[in-house]
C-alpha atoms as one frame of an Amber mdcrd trajectory, in Angstrom:
protein
 115.950 159.209  76.815 118.693 160.433  79.342 122.319 160.715  78.526 123.408
 157.645  80.477 120.948 155.441  78.587 122.265 156.874  75.304 125.858 156.041
  76.407 125.146 152.534  77.311 123.292 151.811  74.069 126.168 153.437  72.027
 128.581 151.228  73.930 126.601 148.102  73.007 126.554 149.071  69.323 130.299
 149.973  69.548 131.052 146.454  70.899 128.969 144.917  68.124 130.983 146.889
  65.427 134.273 145.932  67.037 133.447 142.381  66.971 132.364 142.505  63.378
 135.687 144.007  62.463 137.609 141.396  64.580 135.804 138.685  62.681 136.378
 140.380  59.362 140.086 140.528  60.064 140.265 136.937  61.092 138.483 135.963
  57.804 140.644 138.142  55.702 137.978 140.604  54.822 139.867 143.466  56.393
 143.557 144.176  57.146 144.509 145.612  60.500 147.591 147.610  61.239 148.807
 149.247  64.498 150.155 152.725  63.750 151.621 155.475  66.012 149.894 158.786
  65.849 151.404 161.486  67.901 152.388 158.907  70.524 149.024 157.111  70.539
 148.670 153.540  69.136 145.757 153.127  67.000 144.348 150.344  64.925 143.917
 151.212  61.347 141.652 149.005  59.139 141.704 148.813  55.359 139.557 146.630
  53.078 140.988 143.496  51.474 138.331 143.235  48.941 137.751 145.046  45.537
 136.346 148.481  46.229 136.014 149.525  42.557 132.483 148.411  42.436 131.300
 150.788  45.240 129.342 153.841  43.877 128.683 155.670  47.146 125.051 154.641
  47.591 124.912 153.068  51.095 121.739 151.028  50.227 122.981 149.592  47.001
 126.557 149.124  48.350 125.296 147.426  51.560 123.115 145.014  49.588 126.093
 144.251  47.273 128.367 143.699  50.304 125.873 141.442  52.152 125.411 139.344
  49.027 129.147 138.810  48.328 130.716 138.966  51.790 128.068 138.347  54.463
 129.328 134.872  55.071 132.785 136.368  55.963 131.320 138.127  58.997 130.710
 134.734  60.727 133.235 133.625  63.315 135.564 131.222  61.639 135.915 127.656
  62.975 139.279 126.450  64.083 141.809 125.522  61.303 139.285 126.451  58.645
 138.349 129.335  56.355 135.011 130.366  54.877 133.691 127.992  52.279 134.485
 128.641  48.673 134.619 126.688  45.321 138.288 126.467  45.467 139.767 125.261
  48.719 143.018 127.227  48.614 144.218 129.467  51.459 146.395 132.477  51.614
 147.779 134.169  54.765 147.231 137.736  55.725 149.473 139.364  58.336 148.671
 142.122  60.768 151.486 144.659  61.088 152.580 147.085  63.724 154.096 149.918
  61.823 156.442 148.215  59.386 156.759 145.154  61.586 154.762 141.953  60.938
 153.165 140.316  63.803 153.648 136.632  64.262 149.937 135.763  64.452 148.649
 134.647  61.036 145.072 135.319  60.003 143.082 133.435  57.524 142.379 135.224
  54.348 140.631 134.827  50.967 141.105 131.662  48.820 143.260 132.012  45.706
 140.176 132.717  43.617 139.637 136.032  45.394 143.203 137.169  45.105 142.627
 138.912  41.752 140.190 141.266  43.419 142.244 142.452  46.370 141.830 146.125
  47.172 143.893 148.766  45.530 144.943 151.984  47.302 143.332 154.211  44.693
 141.133 157.200  45.171 137.786 157.304  43.305 136.753 159.961  40.852 133.949
 161.273  43.125 136.277 162.274  46.026 134.931 159.701  48.410 137.278 158.142
  50.771 136.791 154.676  49.342 138.799 152.800  51.923 137.050 154.345  54.911
 133.663 153.940  53.235 134.365 150.301  52.615 135.307 149.783  56.275 131.999
 151.424  57.331 130.157 148.846  55.123 131.496 146.216  57.516 130.288 148.280
  60.421 126.754 148.488  58.901 126.773 144.741  58.279 127.466 143.970  61.942
 124.751 142.253  63.824 122.755 144.602  66.038 123.001 144.052  69.731 120.303
 141.668  71.041 117.170 143.461  72.059 117.287 141.779  75.500 120.779 143.402
  76.009 119.414 146.787  75.025 116.457 146.401  77.465 118.816 145.334  80.252
 121.146 148.394  79.628 118.145 150.802  79.814 117.042 149.216  83.099 120.659
 149.528  84.400 120.732 153.169  83.338 117.448 153.842  85.144 118.807 152.133
  88.296 121.979 154.303  88.252 119.816 157.505  87.828 117.609 156.632  90.752
 120.661 155.879  92.981 121.336 159.610  93.267 125.077 159.104  92.757 127.099
 160.546  89.872 128.499 158.251  87.181 131.989 159.211  88.242 131.396 157.995
  91.806 129.978 154.609  90.547 132.800 154.057  88.098 135.425 154.792  90.842
 133.592 152.300  93.140 133.557 149.565  90.459 137.209 150.101  89.367 139.122
 151.209  92.374 137.409 149.241  95.111 136.273 145.657  95.920 132.647 146.653
  96.369 129.557 144.853  97.619 126.715 145.807  95.285 122.944 145.148  95.491
 120.776 145.380  92.366 117.042 145.109  92.647 114.796 145.170  89.685 111.231
 143.527  89.877 111.414 142.212  86.251 111.348 138.594  85.208 114.388 137.632
  83.169 116.442 140.582  84.353 118.866 138.516  86.405 119.765 136.328  83.423
 120.367 139.332  80.989 122.432 141.232  83.522 124.712 138.259  84.217 125.157
 137.787  80.374 126.243 141.482  80.113 128.683 141.151  82.961 130.217 137.927
  81.634 130.268 138.550  77.858 130.679 142.306  77.426 132.645 145.343  78.585
 129.496 147.405  79.244 130.289 147.636  82.932 133.607 149.081  83.858 136.136
 146.290  84.882 134.349 143.655  82.723 133.976 141.169  81.312 133.925 139.251
  84.534 134.326 135.520  85.559 130.985 134.843  87.305 131.241 132.716  90.379
 127.805 131.527  91.645 127.750 131.702  95.397 125.653 128.442  95.371 128.781
 126.639  94.173 131.247 128.026  96.904 131.668 124.985  99.253 135.138 126.026
 100.509 137.934 128.512  99.897 139.529 126.210  97.270 136.728 127.051  94.818
 138.547 130.082  93.705 141.401 127.904  92.366 138.999 126.689  89.659 139.371
 129.989  87.826 143.119 130.634  88.727 145.027 131.822  85.623 141.921 133.376
  84.169 142.829 137.068  83.182 139.359 138.351  83.731 138.269 139.742  87.112
 136.119 137.563  89.273 132.769 138.457  90.517 130.810 136.524  93.159 127.071
 136.709  92.484 124.241 135.882  94.957 121.390 135.542  92.517 117.691 135.903
  93.370 116.090 133.871  96.087 119.283 131.746  96.185 120.750 134.368  98.635
 118.639 132.591 101.316 120.274 129.204 100.706 123.192 130.308 102.944 122.675
 132.434 106.140 124.341 133.393 109.233 128.043 132.404 109.634 127.962 130.464
 106.209 127.060 133.725 104.397 129.508 135.694 106.350 132.314 133.151 105.524
 131.488 133.245 101.809 131.525 137.069 101.641 134.867 137.323 103.546 136.350
 134.627 101.282 135.384 136.626  98.169 136.524 139.984  99.494 139.907 138.579
 100.736 140.539 137.552  97.080 139.512 140.986  95.834 136.451 139.653  94.134
 133.425 142.029  94.094 130.168 140.730  95.481 126.830 141.357  93.685 123.360
 140.457  95.214 121.115 140.388  92.145 117.427 140.095  93.111 114.011 140.664
  91.717 112.444 141.189  95.195 113.970 143.634  97.739 113.222 141.271 100.629
 115.536 138.716  99.207 118.544 140.819 100.214 119.904 139.700 103.610 120.422
 142.192 106.341 124.142 141.372 106.412 124.581 142.340 102.827 122.503 145.529
 103.282 124.718 146.584 106.126 127.906 146.163 104.275 126.784 147.377 100.862
 128.924 149.923  99.053 126.531 150.575  96.082 122.728 150.021  96.137 120.943
 150.150  92.826 117.133 149.858  92.538 114.624 150.428  89.889 110.836 149.846
  89.721 108.600 148.334  87.170 108.233 149.391  83.492 106.301 152.466  82.682
 105.315 154.431  79.557 108.613 156.387  79.456 110.627 153.158  79.374 108.643
 151.789  76.427 109.074 155.260  74.664 112.878 155.130  75.264 112.988 151.613
  73.688 111.003 152.763  70.629 113.474 155.742  70.350 116.422 153.316  70.292
 115.007 150.749  67.857 112.878 153.037  65.693 114.742 156.449  65.723 112.703
 157.950  62.802 109.286 157.323  64.422 107.149 160.072  65.849 106.509 158.824
  69.356 103.685 161.228  69.804 101.425 159.506  67.194 101.948 155.960  68.699
  99.487 154.409  71.121 101.995 153.856  73.914 100.558 152.022  76.838  99.904
 154.201  79.893 101.836 153.701  83.077  99.245 151.424  84.767  99.207 149.197
  81.835 102.960 149.180  81.204 103.605 147.908  84.668 102.119 144.604  83.652
 104.924 144.073  81.060 108.039 142.024  81.819 111.416 142.063  80.195 110.543
 138.837  78.331 107.447 140.505  77.001 109.489 143.389  75.541 111.814 140.995
  73.863 108.869 139.005  72.343 107.273 142.246  70.978 110.307 144.226  69.760
 111.626 141.856  67.154 113.921 142.808  64.312 112.079 143.776  61.057 108.642
 144.172  62.865 106.744 147.350  62.157 106.273 149.649  65.129 102.496 149.493
  64.807 102.629 145.764  65.076 104.833 146.061  68.127 102.285 148.209  69.815
  99.575 145.683  68.987 101.556 142.867  70.492 102.346 144.809  73.664  98.581
 145.447  74.088  97.848 141.741  73.776 100.602 140.875  76.297  99.230 143.332
  78.806  95.850 141.930  78.639  97.211 138.323  78.922  99.316 139.119  82.032
  96.446 141.083  83.659  94.017 138.176  83.062  96.468 135.573  84.270  96.880
 137.645  87.505  93.153 137.946  88.027  92.688 134.200  87.481  95.371 133.269
  89.912  93.983 135.663  92.560  90.636 133.772  92.357  88.796 136.194  94.470
  88.903 139.178  92.050  91.199 141.289  94.228  93.551 141.777  91.289  90.768
 143.136  88.949  91.934 146.389  87.325  94.826 146.845  89.669  98.563 146.950
  88.939 100.785 144.247  90.201 101.997 144.818  93.752 105.642 144.863  94.659
 105.447 145.456  98.361 102.516 143.323  99.632 104.831 140.378 100.413 107.919
 142.285 101.487 108.895 142.529 105.154 110.486 145.449 106.795 113.906 146.386
 105.235 115.735 145.165 108.316 114.152 141.676 108.366 116.059 138.641 107.251
 112.967 136.417 107.104 112.037 135.190 103.650 108.498 136.364 102.671 105.798
 133.906 101.646 105.349 133.379  98.059 102.675 135.392  96.251 101.251 135.339
  92.805 101.633 139.002  92.564 105.442 138.902  93.186 105.852 138.251  89.426
 104.523 140.318  86.472 104.523 137.382  84.079 102.793 134.114  83.804 106.071
 132.168  84.109 107.590 132.056  87.661 111.347 131.620  88.174 110.968 130.201
  91.743 109.375 126.826  90.816 111.061 123.864  92.404 112.836 121.313  90.234
 110.384 118.455  91.041 113.188 116.365  92.602 112.320 114.231  95.664 114.647
 114.470  98.734 115.077 111.393 100.875 116.815 111.611 104.221 118.917 108.587
 105.356 117.444 106.234 107.961 119.449 106.147 111.252 121.097 102.829 111.925
 119.997 100.801 114.866 121.738 101.375 118.085 123.706  98.439 119.753 121.247
  96.255 121.544 118.209  97.854 120.018 115.491  95.416 118.941 112.006  95.631
 117.685 112.780  97.641 114.619 113.796  96.468 111.179 117.419  97.612 110.392
 117.718 100.004 107.467 118.806  98.609 104.035 122.410  99.449 103.354 124.970
  98.608 100.730 126.532  96.100 103.074 123.383  94.011 103.137 122.782  94.003
  99.339 123.322  90.913  97.216 123.989  90.514  93.564 125.515  93.916  92.949
 129.039  92.858  92.373 131.315  95.747  91.173 128.680  98.293  92.144 128.791
  97.201  95.819 132.591  97.316  95.766 132.404 100.859  94.328 129.961 101.981
  97.094 132.099 100.503  99.967 135.195 102.159  98.514 133.237 105.483  98.254
 132.159 105.092 101.916 135.718 104.729 103.098 136.920 107.628 100.866 134.005
 109.859 102.275 135.334 109.226 105.822 138.851 110.254 104.692 137.404 113.357
 102.942 135.639 114.384 106.156 138.934 113.910 107.987 140.728 116.121 105.408
 142.939 113.054 104.317 141.485 113.019 100.721 140.364 115.807  98.459 137.098
 115.464  96.605 138.808 115.372  93.155 140.754 112.229  94.300 137.510 110.245
  94.932 135.356 108.305  92.512 131.968 110.134  92.965 130.203 109.672  89.615
 128.628 106.387  88.537 126.477 105.198  85.596 124.360 102.142  86.538 122.832
 100.104  83.689 120.833  96.947  83.592 117.375  95.609  82.657 114.365  96.846
  84.524 113.841  95.418  87.927 117.469  94.766  88.751 117.440  97.190  91.735
 119.175 100.430  90.436 116.834 102.648  92.542 117.282 100.257  95.557 120.998
 100.659  95.248 120.679 104.396  95.504 118.475 104.195  98.631 120.943 101.717
 100.253 123.842 103.992  99.379 122.022 106.870 101.027 121.661 104.844 104.322
 125.384 103.678 104.113 126.850 107.092 103.631 124.253 108.811 105.900 123.767
 111.669 103.379 120.630 113.007 101.786 119.498 111.448  98.516 117.990 113.780
  95.837 115.949 111.627  93.356 114.999 112.962  89.908 114.688 111.673  86.358
 114.839 113.014  82.896 111.132 112.583  82.511 110.616 114.943  85.378 112.856
 117.508  83.671 110.994 117.143  80.292 107.653 117.965  81.968 108.484 121.593
  81.407 108.089 121.214  77.677 109.721 124.402  76.514 113.462 124.345  76.243
 114.117 127.091  78.691 111.797 125.432  81.362 113.693 122.008  80.947 117.076
 123.589  81.244 115.939 125.633  84.246 114.725 122.428  85.980 117.967 120.685
  85.284 120.019 123.572  86.785 117.748 123.854  89.799 118.087 120.101  90.476
 121.826 120.405  90.750 121.572 123.536  92.735 119.229 122.021  95.346 121.449
 118.953  95.568 124.639 121.096  96.077 122.850 123.091  98.794 122.634 119.838
 100.863 126.220 118.676 100.077 127.426 116.235 100.849 124.484 114.467  99.030
 123.697 111.995  96.457 122.023 112.975  93.233 120.190 110.030  91.478 119.131
 110.682  87.921 116.891 107.940  86.630 116.177 107.338  82.897 119.315 109.402
  82.006 119.233 107.912  78.573 116.204 110.166  77.854 118.615 112.981  77.278
 119.734 111.115  74.188 122.669 111.936  71.885 123.624 115.023  70.073 122.031
 115.009  66.632 123.222 116.293  63.170 121.973 119.764  62.421 119.840 118.554
  59.536 117.714 116.385  61.797 114.399 117.663  63.061 114.502 119.354  66.537
 118.296 118.835  66.672 118.737 122.212  68.282 116.406 121.202  71.223 118.101
 117.808  71.933 121.652 119.176  71.376 120.941 121.968  73.899 119.866 119.380
  76.403 122.905 117.245  76.006 125.268 120.212  76.229 123.567 121.454  79.345
 123.918 117.994  80.955 127.649 117.936  80.073 128.054 121.360  81.595 126.311
 120.310  84.878 128.116 117.102  85.152 131.564 118.538  84.330 133.990 120.201
  86.878 135.446 118.594  89.911 135.204 121.786  92.002 131.735 123.025  91.206
 130.286 119.628  91.984 132.343 119.210  95.158 130.267 117.364  97.807 127.918
 115.950  95.201 127.887 112.252  94.388 126.082 111.716  91.124 124.538 108.359
  90.130 122.768 107.964  86.797 120.641 104.962  86.017 119.647 103.641  82.555
 118.227 100.565  80.857 119.843 101.563  77.582 123.419 102.590  77.962 124.036
 102.715  74.270 121.477 105.590  73.910 123.573 107.873  75.982 125.955 110.408
  74.438 129.626 109.237  74.672 130.689 112.508  76.094 128.536 111.984  79.256
 130.478 108.760  79.979 133.943 110.325  79.568 136.351 111.193  82.281 135.098
 113.839  84.733 131.524 113.043  84.165 129.857 109.615  84.581 133.176 107.888
  84.028 132.598 104.781  86.040 130.082 102.504  84.148 128.854  99.353  86.069
 126.211  97.010  84.664 123.948  95.143  87.057 122.987  91.673  85.605 119.890
  89.692  86.393 120.412  87.756  89.648 121.354  84.112  89.376 119.904  81.419
  91.660 122.348  81.810  94.580 121.845  85.570  94.458 118.115  85.065  94.480
 118.420  82.859  97.494 120.383  85.694  99.314 117.805  88.281  98.324 114.939
  86.092  99.558 116.858  85.407 102.930 117.391  89.176 103.257 113.681  90.025
 102.900 112.478  87.142 105.008 114.782  88.003 107.868 114.432  85.544 110.858
 111.593  83.864 109.032 113.992  82.081 106.834 114.979  79.817 109.681 111.414
  78.401 109.784 111.773  77.516 106.079 114.925  75.771 106.134 115.065  74.107
 109.604 115.418  70.327 109.873 112.253  68.241 110.036 111.041  67.536 113.542
 110.227  63.947 114.372 106.457  63.437 114.739 105.540  66.564 112.647 104.105
  66.032 109.205 106.033  67.492 106.256 105.135  70.881 104.940 103.830  69.418
 101.711 100.996  67.826 103.529 100.057  71.138 105.299  99.559  72.704 101.840
 102.800  74.835 101.586 106.341  73.959 100.712 108.889  76.455  99.563 111.028
  73.788  98.148 108.099  72.327  96.165 107.228  75.648  94.805 110.764  76.360
  93.579 111.035  72.750  92.175 107.763  73.135  90.300 108.809  76.429  88.817
 112.188  74.983  87.615 110.445  71.954  86.160 107.938  74.001  84.231 110.706
  76.312  82.919 112.701  73.321  81.754 109.775  71.738  80.074 108.791  74.950
  78.131 112.407  75.256  76.912 112.306  71.608  75.636 108.885  72.249  73.959
 110.334  75.444  72.278 113.397  73.444  71.008 111.167  70.698  69.633 109.061
  73.243  67.684
C-alpha cells in the first residue's frame, strides 16, 4: 500500500477518534481544556471517571470500559443525558487555561460523582490519565468499510494523475477548480459524496453539496447562504447530460462566479461533456479493481495477516467486483478466510449475470469492458446503454418508472372538427380544487413575467376523496390548463423495487426527472402508501420510517423544488404522516366529495357535448315521444331514482 493510501486511512481513523472524544466530552466522560504550550493552543483531555480499577492490560481494561461506559460514546440527544438509575444531572465545564468557557456540557448523574477521576499516579509508573484517554480512542467506532474503500480508490486516482500531492492540495485550497473524477465502480459516486459532505478527508471540506440538477436559476445559492462550509457544485453521473450547451455553460459560470468549485463525478468517461473537459483544472481517473487493491484492503482491515498465504483473486477475476461487493464481503468480525470465500462467490455471480445478459455468449470468460460503449474523448454524444457498462447486477441508470404526459394544445380560434382538450375551466364538481388551480394558473403567468417568485405561490396540493371522484382527471386537466408537462407516478410504482435502497433511489429519480422538465407537474397517486412513522419497537419500522423521512426531504424546500408543482392523491388522508401535510410540503389539503345531482348533470353535459341538445330539446309536433321509440334519458333517470328510494324504504322497514 502506497504512502498516500496510508495517509487517507490514517485520517479517517483520526476523525473517528476525534469524534469519539467529542462525544465523550459532551457526555461528561472526558474533560477538555485548552492549554497554551509554547505559543500553540492545544486541547488536553483528562478522564472524568474512576481510573483506579485500570491494571494496564489493554484487553481487560477495554472490556471493562465498554461494559461500564460504552453507552456514553453515543451522541447525546438534545436536552438529555445518558440514561441512569438516578435522573440527576451535573454540569462539567470546559476551560481555556484558568478561564471557564460559557458552554456547558452534560456530565455524569449524581450517582457517579463518587467515582470521579483523581489526579494520582499509579504504582506501576503508567501514565494513568493518558492511558484512560486512549481507552476512549480504542472504543471509538471504526470508519465504515465503504469509506475506507472509497479513500483507497481516491488515493489510486491521485497516484495515476501524475501530479504531486502538493499540487493537488494547492489546487483544492487556493483555486476555484473544475475537477473531473472518473471511476468505473458502482456505488463510488455515493461514497465520495458522503466523504465530501461529512468529513474533512479532502482539503477544504466538509462541503455543502449542491446538485446541479437542482440549479434552476442564480437564486439557488441563496438556499445555503450563511452556511460556514464551502459550497461544491456536483454534476453526478449521467445527470451531466440533463443540461447541455448554453444551459451547462450558465450553470458552470454561476458556480464559479460564487467561488464554488465544480466536480463532475462519473462512472463512465464518456459522461463528461467536452465543455467540462476543456475547462478542467484537475482530472482524476482510476480503473477497475485488481488483486493489488484487494490486498491493500486486507492490509488495512487485517494488519496481522500474511497476505502471501491468502488466495487473493487474480486481476481478471477482481475486475468483476464492485465497491458494493467489497462492502458486502469485508464485514467487521468476519474472518479473512470467510471474506475470500465470499469474494469468490460474488465474482462467479457477477460473471454469470453478465454472461446471461449478453445472451450470445460473448461475455464468456472475459472481463467486463469499460471502453466498448465509449465514444471518442472529444464527443458530446451520450453512448448507448450496454450491459457491460456496469460490473454489478444492480444498475444505477434505471428510470424511475414515472409516465410523462405532454399537454394537449388548445384549439385555435375558429378551428372545428376536433374535440377541445379537457381543462380545469371545463371541470365540474371540484369546488376549492378548481379555485386553487385557476389561482395557480394566474400566479404561473406572473411568475413567468417575473412578477412573483416561486416561494410566493401555492404549488403543493393534497387531493383526497373516495375512489372515482376524478383526482387523476384533475391532474390531466391541470396539465392542459397550465400547458406544462405532467409526470405521473405512484407509491406502488416506487415500492416495486422491494429493497430499501432501490425504493429510495426511485423516489429521488422521480423528482430529478420532474425537475429536469420544470416547470412541470408531479402527480403522486396513492401517496398514503408511504404511511406514517412507526415506533422503533414495531416490525420493519426502520424501513417505513426511512421512506417517510425521504419523502419529507424530497417535498421540503422552496428553492430546490422551484418550478415543480406537486399534487398528491389519496383515498385515506388519515393514513398520511402529519409532517407531510405541514407547511412547506403538501400544505394545501382539499377533499373532493362525491358529485351531487346538479354536478352529475354538468358532467354528463360536458361529455355529451353537442349531443346534449338532442336529449333536452322541446318535443316536435307530430313526432312520437322518445319513450315509445325505446329510449328516454328522463325515464332512465326517473326509474333509477325510484328504485333507489324504494330500496331505502325497504331497508328502513327491515
